[in-house]
N, C-alpha and C positions, 0 to 999 in steps of 0.2 A: 210333798216336794222338797227338794234341796235347793236352797236359794243362798246366794252369796250377797252379803251386804257389807258396806264400808264407805270409806271416803278417800278419794285421791288427795295426795299432797299433805296429809295431816293424820296423825293418830287420833283415835276416838277416845275421848276423855269422858268417863262416867261419873267423875266426881264434880258436882255442881260448884263447889267452892273454888275450883281451879279454872272455871270458865272465865275467859277474859272479856274485856269490854267490846272487842271487835274480833271478827274472824269466824263467826258462826260455830263456836265451839259446841254449843248445845245441840245443834240440829241432828247430827248423825247418831248421837247417843239417845236422843228422844225417839227417833225412828226405830232404832234397834230394840229398845226395851218395849216400845208400844207394839211393834209388829209381832214380837215374840208372844205377847200377851194375847193379841187378837186372833192369831192363827196358830193354835196349839198343835195342829196336826202337821205343821210344816217345820223343817229344820232351817235355821238361819246361821250361816257360817260368817264370822267376823274375819274378813280377809285383810283389813287394815291392822297395823299395830295399834294396841289399845291397852287400857289398864283394868279391864274387867276382872281379870283373875287376881288382881291385887286389892280389890274391894274386900270389905269384911265378909265373912261367910254369910252372915245374916242378910246383908244387902244383896249379895249374889243370889241368894235363894228367893228374895222378893222379886228381883228383876227376872230371874230364870225359873219362875214357878212351874213352867211346863217342860223344863229340862230340854228346851229346843234352841237355846242360843249357845253356839259353840265358838270358843275362842281358838282360832287356828294357830295362834302364836303362843299358847299357854306352855307347850312343851317343845318350843323351838330348839332344834339341834344346831348349835352354832358351828358345828363342823361342816354344815351345808351352807353355801352361799345364800344369803337372804333372798336374792332374786330367783332362786331355784326352789325355795322352801314350799311355796304353795303348789307348784307342780308335783313335788314329791308328796305333799300332804294329801292331795286329792287323787292320787293315782288309782285308788280303788273306790272313789266316791263319785257318783254321777251327779253333776250339777245341772239343774234345769234352766236357770237364768239368774241374773243378778240385778240389784238395785243399788247403785253406787252414787254417793254424793260427789258432785264436781268440786274441784279445789285447785289450789295453787300447784303449778307445774312448770318446769323448764321445758324447752323444746326437745331435750334429750333426757331420757330417763332410764335407759337399759344399757348395761355394760356390753361392750364388744358387739354391737348390734347395728347401729346406723353409721354410714360412712359420711365423712366430710367431703368437701369438694377436692381435697388433696388425696382422697382415697383412704385416709386413716379413719380409725373408729372415733366417733364423737364420744367425748367423755362427759357423763352427766355430773351435775353438782350433787353433793351428798344428800341434800333434802329431796331432790327429785329421784335420785337412786333408791333411797331408803323408804320413801313414803308414797311415791307414785310408781316407780319402776318395778317394785315388788308385785304390784297388781297388774301393771301393763304387760309385763313379760308373760305372766300366767294367762291373761286374756288372749294374747297373740298366739300362744302355743296351743291353747285349748279351743279357741274360737267360740267360747261360751257367749251367748247373746245376753245383752244387758241394756239397761236404760240408765241414764244419768239423772240425778235429782239436784235441784238447787234454785235459789232465787237471786244469787249474785251473778249477774250476767258477765262480770269480768272473768269468770272462771270456766265458762263453757261456750262452745265445745272445748274439751281438754286440749291445750296447745301442744301436747307431746306429739312430735312428728314421728316418733318411732312406735306409737300405738296405731296399728293398722286394723285392728278389730275394733271398729268405732261403734259407739252406742247407737242402738236403733232409734231412740227417741230421747229427748230431754224433757223432763217433767218439771215445770217451773210456774211462771205467773203470767205468761202471755202466750198467744198462738202466733208462731212465726216459723221461719226456716233460717238456719245458720249454716255457714260453710267453714270448713277447716281443711288445711293442707297436711299431708302425711305421706310417708313412703308406702308404696303398694304392698310390700312384704320384705322380709329379711333378704330373700333371694333376689327380689326385683325392687331395687330402691329408687325407682323413678317416682317423682312426686305426683300425687293425684289429689283431687279435691273431692271431699265428701260433703254432701248436703244433708243436714240432719233436721228433722222436724222438731219444733219445740211446742209443747202443749201446756195450756194453763190447767193446773191441777189444784189451784187454790192453796199454794204452798203455805201461805200464812196460817191456815188452819192447823198445821202441824204443831205450831207453838202451843196451842191451847191444850193439846193432848197431855201435856205434863203439868198443867196448872190446875188450881182448885177453884171450881166455880163458886164455892161458898165465900170466896174473897170479894165477890162483887158487892158494891154498895147498894143498899135498898132505895136510897134517895140522895139528892145532892146535899153535900155538907157545906158548912161555912168555909170559905176559902179566902185567904188574905193576899195571895200572890196572883196578880192579874194574868201574867203570862211568863212561862219558862220554856226553854228550848232544850230538848234532849236528843242530840244527834252528833255524829262525828264529822269532822271536816277532812276526812282522809280522801285518797285519790278516787276520782269518779270514773265510771266506765266511759262516759262521753266527756271529752275535754272541754266541750262547750258548756258544761254545767259548772258554774262558778259558785260554789257553796258559800264562799265569803261574801260575794256580792248579794246572794240571796238573803243572807243574814242581815246585811246592812240595809238593803232596800225594803225588806218586809218588816224587819224586827227592830234593829238597833237605831235607825233613823226616826222611828215612830215611837218606840219604847225603849229609850236609852238606858233604863235601869235593868233591863232584862238580863237574867243570868242564863248562860249557855253552857250546858253540861255535856262533856264528850271530849274526844281526843281531836286536837286541831293543830294544823300548821299555822302558827300566828302570822306568818307572812301573807296569808290570804285575807286577814282582817285588819282594818284600819287600826293603827297603834292606839288611838284613843279609846278603843273598845277592848283592848287586851285584858283589862281588869275584869271584864264580864265573863271570861272563859274559865270554867272550872273543870279540870279533868277528873271527874268523879263518875263511877258507874251507877246505873239505876238501882242496883241492889243496895246502894248506900244512900239512896235519896228518897226513901219512902215518906219521910216527913215533908219534903218538898213536893213530891208527886201528889200527895193527898191535899196539899194546900194550894196547888195551882189550878186555875180555872180554864186557861186556854193554852194551846200550843200550836205549832206549825209543823205539819208532816212534810219532810223533804226527802229526796232520794238522789242517787248519783247517776241515774240513767234517764235519757229523754223519753224512751219508749216503754220503760218498765214501771209499773205502779209501785208505790211504797207498799210494804208488806206487813210483817208481824207487828211493827210499832203501833199500827192502828189499834190492834187489839189490846196492846199494853196500856195505851192511853185510856181506852174504855174501861179497863179493869180498875184504874185509879180514878175514874170519874172525871177525866179531863176532856173537854171538848176540843177536838183537833180541827184546824183549818188546813186546806190543801192548795197548793199553787199549780197542781197538775189536774186537769180535767179527767184524765183516765183514772185517777184515784177515786173520784166521785162516782164514776161509772162502775168501777171495779166493786166497790163496796156497797153500791146501790143506796147512797145516802143523799140527804138534802143538798141541792145545788147551792143553797145559801153558804155552805162551808167551803166552796170554791172561791178563791180570791186571786184576781189577776195582777194585783200589785199591792205595795205596802199601804197606800192610801185606803184601798178597799178593805183590807184587813182591819185598819184602825176604825173605819166607819162602822163595820159590822160588829166589832167588839163593843164599841160605844153603844150601838143599837141594843145589843143583848144586855149590856149593863143598865140600860134605862128601862128595859122591858122584862121583868122577872118571869112573867108568864110565857113569853117567847123563849127565854133561856131554858125554862123547864120543859117545854115541848121539844126542843133540840136535844136536851139531856136525856129525856126518857125515850125518845126515838132511838138514840144510840144504845141505850141500855137494852132495849128490846132486841137490837140487832145482835148483841153478844149473849143473849139468854138461851139461845137454842141449844138443846142437849147435844145435837149431832156435831157441834163444833168441839165439845169437850170429850166426847167418848171416842173420837177418832173416826167416826163413820163418814163424815163429810169428806175428810181428806182421803181415806182409803176407798171410798166409792170410786173416786177418780183414778186412784192407783190401780185398782182391780180392773177398771175399764180398759186401761192401756196395757196391762199385763195380758189380758185375754186378746186384745187386738194384735199385739206384737208377737206374743209367744204361744197363744192358743191355750193358755192354762186358766182355769177358774179357781181363784183363791177362796178358800172356805173360811169366812170370818165367823168363828164360833165363840171366841173368848171375850173377856172384858179387861179393860186396863185397870189394874189394882195398884200399880206402883207409879208414883209421879215424883219427878225430881225437878222442882220449880227452878226456873232460871231468874226468877224475880224475887221470890220470897225465901231463898235458901238460907239467908242469915237469921231468920226467925228461929231456926233450929239450934242456934248456938247458945251458949251460956246456960244450958239446961243442967240439972243436977247430974244427969247421966254423962254429959260431956265433961263436967267438972271432974268426975271420978275417972 
């Protein structure tokens, strides 16, 4: 099969050292390199702008060992408008379907396409034109069926009103239905509403496809830091989620020495706690992560569970607590780890600190949760992808390969300062 893959609103970056603290930089790259390894008989066309062809030849060969990952933009002819390039590129190639990560977009993405109320053409901002519009126009012109993927509910369904070829389904972390408004077509610009089903495919499993299971600890190590927080205080999907208040109520009022690592708007935190905030990414915090006993898992949406951060904490041997019951249900873990307020969190941590046997029971239960091979080899994630591909498009994907290239989003800096890098 010929399958398009990519991400709306952003280029795909295959260089882990360039992945930022926020924005899901790693997701689309991990999907691309993993799916190309697992399905050697299928061709995967990168329709997003990307840097794959700028990687070293050695790295390209490791990622593209089956010669089935194709960079559509490698030989882009700049004499052709970038919004027409994919239409030109695929004129003799039949595409079966697409799997595209949701992302940031303006309401207008395609040049000379959608009218304003005054009858003029709406003008897209450059980021929407160059990173979403290039895909949106291609999808509209070809009517290729596709599904969106993603766990950040702020970005789906795609808000682009000039994208009328809407995704058949959104593959995410919950089962629900979402609505979006868009023009009916270029010729008929009346506004219509499309309801899109959202299905839980265990998106957090995708993170582990690019990590090394051998990094897991065999047993609890001695830890001197009682609690640390690793999260961002950026905008939430639901405005009722006040991350600053959560930090104060659950953490800072009970554990005032706690360090919070992430990107924050300090206006959301009481000034007396500003010294607790450290804008440092997890890849630079391994010594802190391995020294921390407990943390609190938080999210920016009321109805969406926290996702890959859960597995990251387990990789470093940290016991996470949750303030949302759906997280406990999602990961099928002990209800003891749910805390309804800061006092309960404090009491439960004190309980664990007094009872080392109980601490060990919780720790090993969590370790057993992450030990299962199907989390690491991509099978659990792609079992779900395959199910919906067959349901929506009628195709059966043949998973014959194995993942042999992993680009960690956590341990990337361990590869630095080697003799090879020095020379």
